[in-house]
C-alpha positions in Angstrom: -16.0 27.0 -12.2 -16.5 30.6 -11.7 -13.1 32.5 -11.2 -14.5 35.7 -10.4 -13.0 37.7 -13.3 -14.7 38.7 -16.4 -13.0 39.3 -19.9 -10.5 42.0 -19.7 -10.2 42.2 -16.4 -6.6 42.0 -14.9 -5.6 38.8 -12.4 -6.0 39.2 -8.8 -2.9 39.7 -7.0 -2.1 38.5 -3.7 -2.5 42.2 -2.7 -5.9 42.4 -3.7 -6.5 39.3 -1.3 -4.7 41.0 1.4 -7.0 44.5 0.7 -10.3 42.4 1.2 -9.6 40.1 3.8 -8.2 43.0 5.9 -4.7 41.7 6.7 -1.3 41.8 5.5 0.0 40.4 2.2 2.7 38.2 4.6 -0.5 36.9 6.5 -2.3 36.0 3.3 1.1 34.3 1.6 1.5 32.2 5.1 -2.2 31.3 5.1 -1.8 30.2 1.5 1.6 28.6 1.7 1.4 26.7 4.8 4.9 28.2 5.9 3.9 29.7 9.1 0.9 29.3 11.0 -1.9 31.3 11.0 -5.1 31.5 13.2 -7.7 29.2 11.9 -11.0 32.0 11.4 -8.2 34.1 9.6 -7.1 31.7 7.5 -10.9 30.5 6.1 -11.7 34.1 5.8 -8.5 34.5 3.7 -9.3 31.3 1.2 -12.5 32.1 1.1 -11.4 35.8 -0.1 -9.1 34.1 -2.5 -11.5 32.0 -4.2 -14.1 35.0 -4.5 -11.4 36.9 -6.0 -10.4 33.9 -8.6 -7.0 34.3 -7.0 -4.5 32.0 -8.5 -0.7 31.8 -6.6 1.9 33.1 -8.9 4.1 29.9 -9.2 7.2 31.1 -11.0 7.3 34.5 -9.1 7.4 31.9 -5.5 9.9 29.6 -7.1 12.1 33.0 -7.8 11.8 33.8 -4.4 12.3 30.3 -2.8 14.8 29.2 -5.4 12.4 26.4 -6.3 10.4 25.5 -9.3 8.0 23.3 -7.6 8.3 20.8 -10.4 10.2 17.3 -10.3 11.3 14.9 -12.6 10.8 11.0 -13.0 12.7 8.6 -15.6 11.4 5.3 -15.9 12.9 2.8 -18.1 9.5 1.2 -19.6 6.9 3.0 -18.5 4.8 2.8 -21.5 5.0 -1.4 -22.1 5.0 -1.5 -18.0 1.2 -1.9 -16.1 2.9 -1.0 -12.8 4.6 2.3 -14.1 0.9 3.6 -13.8 0.6 2.7 -10.4 4.1 4.2 -9.3 3.6 7.1 -11.0 0.0 7.8 -9.6 1.3 7.5 -5.9 4.3 9.9 -6.7 1.5 12.2 -8.4 -0.8 12.6 -5.7 1.8 12.7 -2.9 3.4 15.5 -5.1 0.0 17.5 -5.4 -0.8 17.3 -1.6 2.8 19.3 -1.3 1.9 21.8 -4.3 4.6 19.9 -6.4 4.2 18.8 -10.0 5.6 15.9 -11.7 6.9 15.4 -15.0 7.9 12.2 -16.5 9.9 10.7 -19.0 10.7 7.3 -20.3 14.2 6.2 -21.5 13.2 2.1 -23.1 15.9 1.1 -21.0 18.3 2.9 -23.1 21.1 4.4 -20.9 21.9 7.4 -23.2 18.4 8.0 -23.7 17.9 8.5 -19.8 20.9 10.4 -19.7 19.7 12.9 -22.2 16.2 13.0 -20.3 18.1 13.8 -16.9 20.1 16.6 -18.7 16.5 17.9 -20.0 14.8 18.2 -16.4 18.1 20.2 -15.2 17.4 21.9 -18.0 14.2 22.8 -16.8 15.2 23.1 -13.4 13.6 20.7 -11.5 13.7 20.2 -7.8 14.9 16.8 -7.6 14.7 13.8 -9.5 13.0 10.4 -8.8 14.5 7.5 -10.7 12.5 4.2 -11.5 12.7 1.3 -12.4 9.8 -1.4 -13.3 11.6 -3.9 -11.2 13.9 -4.1 -8.6 17.1 -3.9 -9.7 20.9 -1.8 -9.1 20.9 1.6 -10.6 24.2 3.4 -11.5 24.6 7.1 -10.4 23.7 9.5 -12.9 25.3 12.5 -13.8 23.7 15.1 -11.6 24.8 17.9 -9.5 25.7 16.9 -6.1 23.3 18.9 -4.5 20.4 17.9 -6.5 18.3 15.5 -4.1 17.7 11.9 -5.9 15.4 8.9 -4.8 15.3 5.7 -6.3 12.2 3.7 -6.9 12.1 0.0 -7.2 15.9 0.4 -7.2 19.0 0.4 -5.4 21.9 2.2 -6.0 25.1 0.7 -7.3 27.9 0.3 -4.2 29.7 3.7 -3.2 26.3 5.8 -4.3 24.5 7.1 -1.0 21.0 7.9 -1.7 17.7 7.2 -0.9 15.6 4.7 -2.4 12.1 2.9 -1.8 11.9 -0.7 -3.0 9.5 -3.7 -2.3 10.7 -6.4 0.5 11.1 -9.4 -1.3 12.0 -11.4 1.1 8.8 -10.8 2.9 6.7 -10.9 -1.0 8.3 -14.7 -1.1 7.5 -15.4 2.5 3.7 -14.7 1.7 3.6 -16.8 -1.0 5.4 -19.8 1.0 2.7 -19.4 3.4 -0.4 -19.7 1.3 0.9 -22.6 -0.1 2.1 -24.3 3.3 -1.1 -23.2 4.7 -3.2 -25.1 2.0 -1.0 -28.5 2.8 1.8 -28.2 0.4 5.0 -29.8 1.3 6.3 -30.3 -1.8 6.9 -27.2 -3.8 9.2 -26.2 -6.7 10.0 -22.5 -7.5 10.5 -21.0 -11.2 12.9 -17.6 -11.1 13.9 -15.7 -13.9 17.1 -15.9 -15.7 17.4 -11.9 -15.4 20.3 -10.9 -13.0 18.1 -8.2 -10.9 17.9 -7.8 -7.1 14.3 -9.1 -7.6 15.5 -12.4 -9.1 17.8 -13.0 -6.3 15.6 -11.4 -3.5 12.8 -13.6 -4.3 14.9 -17.2 -4.7 16.5 -16.6 -1.2 13.5 -15.5 -0.1 11.3 -18.7 -0.9 14.2 -20.9 0.1 14.7 -19.3 3.6 10.9 -19.3 4.0 10.1 -22.8 3.2 13.5 -23.8 4.9 11.4 -22.3 8.1 8.7 -24.2 7.5 11.1 -27.4 7.0 10.6 -27.9 3.4 14.0 -28.5 1.6 14.4 -27.1 -1.7 16.2 -29.4 -3.6 18.1 -28.5 -7.0 15.2 -30.5 -8.8 12.4 -28.6 -7.7 14.3 -25.0 -8.8 14.0 -24.1 -12.6 15.2 -20.9 -14.3 13.3 -19.3 -17.3 12.6 -16.1 -19.6 10.3 -13.4 -17.3 7.4 -14.3 -19.6 4.3 -16.9 -20.7 7.0 -18.7 -22.8 9.5 -19.0 -20.4 7.0 -20.1 -17.8 5.7 -23.0 -20.7 9.2 -24.3 -20.4 10.4 -24.3 -17.3 6.7 -25.4 -15.9 6.8 -28.2 -18.5 9.9 -29.5 -17.0 8.9 -29.5 -13.7 5.4 -31.1 -14.2 7.3 -33.9 -16.7 9.3 -35.2 -14.0 8.4 -38.6 -12.0 7.0 -36.9 -8.7 6.1 -33.5 -9.9 5.5 -31.0 -7.2 2.0 -30.2 -6.1 2.3 -26.6 -6.1 4.6 -24.0 -7.9 5.7 -20.5 -7.1 6.6 -18.3 -9.7 9.0 -15.1 -9.5 6.1 -13.6 -11.5 2.7 -13.8 -12.7 3.5 -13.5 -16.5 5.8 -16.8 -16.0 2.7 -18.2 -13.7 0.7 -17.5 -16.7 3.0 -19.9 -18.7 3.2 -22.5 -16.1 -0.8 -23.0 -15.9 -0.8 -23.3 -19.7 1.9 -26.2 -19.4 0.0 -28.0 -16.8 -3.3 -27.7 -19.2 -1.5 -29.1 -22.3 -0.4 -32.1 -20.0 -4.0 -32.2 -18.8 -3.6 -31.4 -15.2 -5.9 -29.2 -13.6 -5.0 -26.0 -11.7 -5.7 -25.8 -8.9 -6.7 -29.4 -8.2 -3.5 -31.2 -10.1 -1.0 -28.9 -9.1 -1.1 -25.3 -7.3 0.5 -22.5 -9.0 1.3 -18.6 -7.0 2.4 -15.8 -8.8 3.4 -12.7 -7.7 3.2 -9.0 -9.0 -0.8 -9.3 -9.3 -0.3 -8.3 -12.9 -3.9 -7.2 -13.6 -4.3 -8.0 -17.1 -3.1 -11.4 -16.9 -4.3 -12.5 -12.8 -7.6 -11.7 -13.5 -8.1 -13.0 -17.1 -6.8 -16.6 -16.1 -9.2 -19.3 -15.9 -8.9 -19.8 -12.6 -7.8 -16.6 -11.5 -4.3 -16.4 -10.6 -3.6 -16.3 -6.3 -0.5 -13.9 -6.1 1.4 -11.4 -4.3 0.6 -7.9 -4.7 3.5 -5.2 -4.8 3.3 -1.8 -3.4 3.8 0.1 -6.5 1.2 3.1 -5.7 3.1 3.3 -2.0 7.0 3.1 -3.4 5.8 6.2 -5.7 4.2 8.2 -2.8 6.8 7.2 -0.3 10.0 8.1 -2.4 8.0 11.6 -3.4 7.5 12.4 -0.1 11.3 11.5 0.6 12.2 13.4 -2.0 10.5 16.7 -1.2 11.8 16.3 2.7 15.0 16.4 0.8 14.3 19.5 -1.5 12.7 21.2 1.8 15.8 20.6 3.7 13.6 18.9 6.4 15.9 15.6 6.8 19.6 15.3 7.8 21.8 15.0 4.5 23.7 12.4 5.6 20.8 10.3 6.6 20.3 8.2 3.3 18.2 4.5 3.9 16.7 1.9 1.7 13.3 1.6 2.6 11.5 -1.7 2.1 7.8 -2.2 1.3 5.8 -5.0 2.3 3.5 -7.2 -0.5 0.5 -8.9 -0.1 -1.6 -11.8 -0.7 -4.4 -11.6 -3.4 -6.6 -14.5 -3.2 -8.0 -15.9 -6.0 -8.4 -19.3 -7.4 -5.4 -21.3 -8.3 -4.3 -22.3 -5.2 -6.1 -25.4 -3.4 -4.8 -28.4 -1.1 -2.6 -30.7 -2.9 -3.9 -34.1 -4.4 -5.0 -36.8 -2.0 -2.4 -39.2 -4.5 
């Protein structure tokens, strides 16, 4: 792209744009920042002149005037190892760019001390606000940050007593989507494989399944609930326990897609075809797993991208002071069904 400059020429200034456009520097500033309304034709002329001159706003000077840097920090627990993290980051990044805010990202690896160190580094960089993200819905303790630093949680909720904004999945609605898909297929004997991990996601999805099945008139007996680690190995173990019962369930809902993969493997080892012999539902829409399975895994997708975007938008509102200081809330976002091939009508027998 032609910047309008040649080697050795000085960088275009706001005053140069003002002179070329025939307006005041204040009008140029308002037109470029959107802080004040400027006549549409005048704004277009200013933008055209700024482009022709290769003018780039001085973010440092602007930040000094506004006492802001235009930079937000995001601390995640397991970004590198979790495919969902990219969606959260992309949602936050794009929402930030739409408001001229840059996103800095750091990973703690789930280590509280590393997270504390990262937050201290972000504070040293004078970030305008902080996003604290988790890769599954859980409670987060209050970090050591100034009281006036805006903070928003992503896929996490605050510990009791900490008043802060948060954006999380609606676990009950997500579980209800999975239950509705199975009951719509005709299943009345449904089991649930949960996780042994202690988290709001674990409790919320189990309660959601119990509630949704109860509303459909389907009891979820203790013999139809199993718990395991949140991976395929756990799914193979728990799935085997359910499928080895004298009268196994016709459908199994799983806490996540990794467990669902293990359940499908347990069924295959026993010669039980999916979905003809047993239907399997996942939660998460973990693409490397759900797409690669044969048949593909029918699952419920979580709104990771939207969570990142909503959290960034709320954080910017806090930074700019456009939201009342005491009006903190936890936003719950819904999931949606992703149909593949692991659900069918219950076997005739």
